N, C-alpha and C positions, 0 to 999 in steps of 0.2 A: 254748258259750261260753266266754272268758276267762277264766281263773280268777286269783285271787290266791292267790298260792303261797307260805304259812309254815312249811310242813313242815321245808324246811332251807334254807341260802345251798347248795347242791349245785345246788341248779332253776334255778340261772340258765340263761339260752339264751345263743346268740353275740351279739353288738352286730352292727348292722350291718359296720361297720369291720370285724369278726372274718372274717365271712363273705366280706367283696371279700377280705382279705390267704389267707385258707385257698384260696381261688378261684386265686388267682393263684401261689401258692407253688410255689418249686422244691424239686421234692423228688429221692431217690434211692432208695438200699437200705439203709437205717440200720443193717441188723445188719454190712456191709459197711463201715458210718462214712464211708456215700456220700452223705448225707441233707445235705443246704448247708444247711434251715432248721432241723435239729435238733441240727447241732452251733453255730450260731448262739446258739439258746437256751440250750444246756449252756452253752457259754464265759458268755455274757450271764447266767444263773440264777449260774452259781459265782461269779462277782465280785459280783455283784448282794448274796451274804450273806458272802460272803469266805472261801472253801476253793476251794482249788487246782483239781476238779473237778465234775464235776456229772452227772447219766445222767439222762434222763426216762425215766419209766416209766409203765405205765398208770392207774396208782391211790395213791392215796394206805397203802390197806391193805398195798396190792403194796411199796408205798417202805418202811414199816417195816417187813416180814416179810423183805425183802431186807436191811435194817441185820440184822437179827436173822442174818439169813445167813450174810454176809460175817463182821459180827465175831466172833461165837460158832461154835466147837466145839461137835458134836454132843455132849449131856450137861452143856455148862454150865448156868450158872444167872445169871439174870436179874433184877436190882433193880429194884423200879418200884412205882407206885403201885396199890391196887385199886381206884382207879375210873378207869385214865386206858382210853383207846381201843384199846392193846395188847392189854389183858387184858378186856375186857370189850367190844368192837365188832368183833375182829377172828377171830372161827369158832375161837377157839382155834389159828389158826394158826400159832402158835411151837413148840407142839409138834408138829404136822405137818410144818411146811415144816424150818425151825430143828432139830429135835430137842432144845430148850432145854429145860428149867422154869423157871417164875415163881416169884420171890420175893417174895412183895407186902406195902408195907406200906401203913398204914392213912394215908390223904394227910389234910391239914387243909383240903378245899375243894380239890385240886389241889397243895398245898405239902406237900412231902416234908422231914423231919427231918432233916438233914446229921448228928447223932450214931446217928441212928437208921441210918443209910444204911452209917454205918459199922462200927455193931456188927454188922451182916448180912455181911461181909463173909464169905468162908470164909479157912479159913486152910489153910496147908498139912496136910494129913490124906490118909490112905489110904481115909478112910471116905465123904468129903467130893466132893461137887462143885468146880467150880472156879467162883468169881465170875468170868464173860466180860464182864457188861457192864451199864451201869446207864440205865437210860432215863427219862427227862421229858419232860413236855408242856407247851408254850406257846403261842400260848392254849389254856389246857385245855378238854377237849369239856364240860366242866360251863359253859364262859361266861366262867370267870375270867383273871385276867391273873395271871403268877405273878412276884412281884418279882425283879428282875434278882440284888438280894442272895443270896438263897437261891440260883438257878442259877448262881452265882459260887464259893460255899462247896462245891457239891456237884459241880462240876467242880472244884474242888481235889483234894477227895478222892480223883474220878478219878483223877488226876495222880502223885496219893501212892500210891496201890497199882498204878499200873499198870493202870487197868481203864479200858476206852471210857466215855464216854459217848455217846448216842445221842437227839435231840430230834425230836419230832414234833412238827414246827412245821406243822401242815396249816394252820392260820390265822395262823402265823407274823407275818404282815403286818400282824390286825388286833392282836395283841401289839404291835408294836411302834409302831401308831398310839396305842395305848391310854397308853402311855409314855410319848409324847413323843419316840423315839429314832432313830435308824438302826435298818435290823434288824443292821447289822452286832453291834450293841451286845448283841443279844441271841443272834445264833449264834458268839459269841467264849466262849460258856461250853459248848462241845461241842466233840465229835470228826466226828461225821455229821448231819445235819439232814436232813428231810422237809419238805417244804411240797406244798404243793396248788395248782395251777390252776384248780382247778374249784371252789374254792367259794369263794364269793362273788367271783369274779376271772373270772367271764363263760365261759372258757374250757372246751367241751367234754369234754373229756376229758384226763386227765394229771396228774398230779406230778414232783415233781424230788425226790433224792435225790443230796446232796452231803457233799463228806470230802476228802480228803487226794487226790491221784492214784492211789498204789499204791490205797488201799481202792476207789474208784471205778472199776477196773482189773479187781478180785478184781468186785465187785457187777457190770460188765458181762455176766462169765460168768456170775455168778449166775442173773441176769433171763434170758439164752437159758434158764438151766436152769427156770425157771418160766415160763416161756414166754413171757413179756416183749418177745421179742426181735420188733421191728415195720419192716415195707419203709421203704414210704413216707410217712411220721411224720410229714414236714414238712406234711402238711394241716395236722394237729393241731398241730405246735410254732409256725403261723403264730401260730395264733389264741393260744397261751400265751405268745408275745411282747410280746405286747399287753397281756393281763395282768398283767405284770409291767412293764412298760414304763409304761404310762398307768390301769390297775384299779386297781393300789394305791394310787395314788394320791387316791382318793375316798373310801376305807372309811371315811373320818369322817364322811362321810352317812348310810352305814348306822347307824353307834353312835349319832347323832343321832335318826335314828330308831328307835332302840331303846327310846331311854329317851324319847321322845313317846310310844309307843306304851302305856310302863308305865304312865307319866301319864297317858295315858287311860283305859288298861283300871281301873287302882288305884281308877278313880272310881265303875266297876257293884258294885253292892252285892253282896257272898258274893266277888269275887276279891280275894287278897291276893298282889300282887307281888314278887317277890324284889329290892326295890330294889338291895342289897349286891352282888348277882349282877350286874350290867348293865356290864360291863365292855366288854364287844365289840358283837355284833348279837345276840345271843339273851335274852329276855324271857321266865324262866321265870315260873309264877306258879300258884295252887291257887283251883279254884272251893271256896268251903261255905255249907252252910246258905240255898242255894236252893233245897233240895228235886229240883233238876233232874238227872238219870241225866246225866252226863257224858261215858258210852260213847255215846251217843247223839251227843253233837256233832259228831262226824267228819262223818256221815250229811247231817244239817241243813244246817250250813255249806255241804258239798257241795253240796247242791242250792242253793243260793245263792252261788254260785261263788267258794266260800272251798276250797282246802285246806292241810286242819294234821292232825298229827299224834297218835293217841289218845294220854292221858297215859302216862307212863314212873312206875310208883309214887306212881299218884296226884301227880305232877306234869307239866302242859300246860310245853310249850314254841312259842313262837312266832320265829321269825328273817327279820330286814330281810336286804335286798339291794338288787340294784341296781336290780329291775324292781318294788320297794316303797316305792312315792311316799308321798307325806302325807296323797293323797287316798283311797287305797286304804287307810292306816289308817283313816283316819276311815271310811271305808266297813266295814271289820269290825267295830272298836267300836262303832258304831252298829247294828249288824246282831248282833252278839254280845248286847250287853243288851237286845234286843228279845228272839231266841233265850231268856237264861235268865228273862226277864219272864214268860215262858210258861211 
């Protein structure tokens, strides 16, 4: 059975062109710096986001945790939102890998209060840890895009206090698409940025960490320490190049399909769609007063060729991507309506 997979945009399979380029890729040992395809990918990626250098890493979580390891000393404190990916979905890696503590702030759907950040920066005191890093996320994993003005204010605070700012930009091209700006307008408000090649861009594996040349030189050694020094990685890099050169240009289609999906879902009795949170390719919704046990929904829809995640804190999330067409959206909505009506 061929499934319609709405669990995430991480489920995207390589396109035929990617598979062809992966097959033909010229490769070498990347730990020695000998893989020409990875070199091309890193140089292109750095230029694309306006940074001096970039580094190919196995995953987004790897890239974020490598950034913490590279920016911070053990025992440093990192200021970030309590609902961000680094806190909520990276298995507590900050304490295990970088040996830092996280000072979380309550966010307003991903937006952090610059004045509160400023108030949490540690003064010099024998009892205090040092504030080693500020982290922001855009697009946020809650599906919302953070205003550039907010990022700019936070970055200015970091510069004033000589504290670097790291941007978790896993879906940064979705953010730029939503804002209608070049991606450099987003990345200019940070010292380092991580972005994924495998979230909605169809590459099978990999993310990029970008920043100054000095930062990336240190991160390269940290990547080796963390087990991320790959050998003939160009087979993966070939797909990543297509992700950045081509797939980033079609994300508006995914955003429009998310709106279409939200509109269709909202017409089903008992479904409440959070339209204000549809900024990119994610649709969050609640199922209420239907008398249906939504815990059974995953298995029922799976039997009908649809893969979804169970609710998180009572909220469902469907994600559109390259392989989700308007025809598939209609099938999903019709099937869900039929299931809930029973």
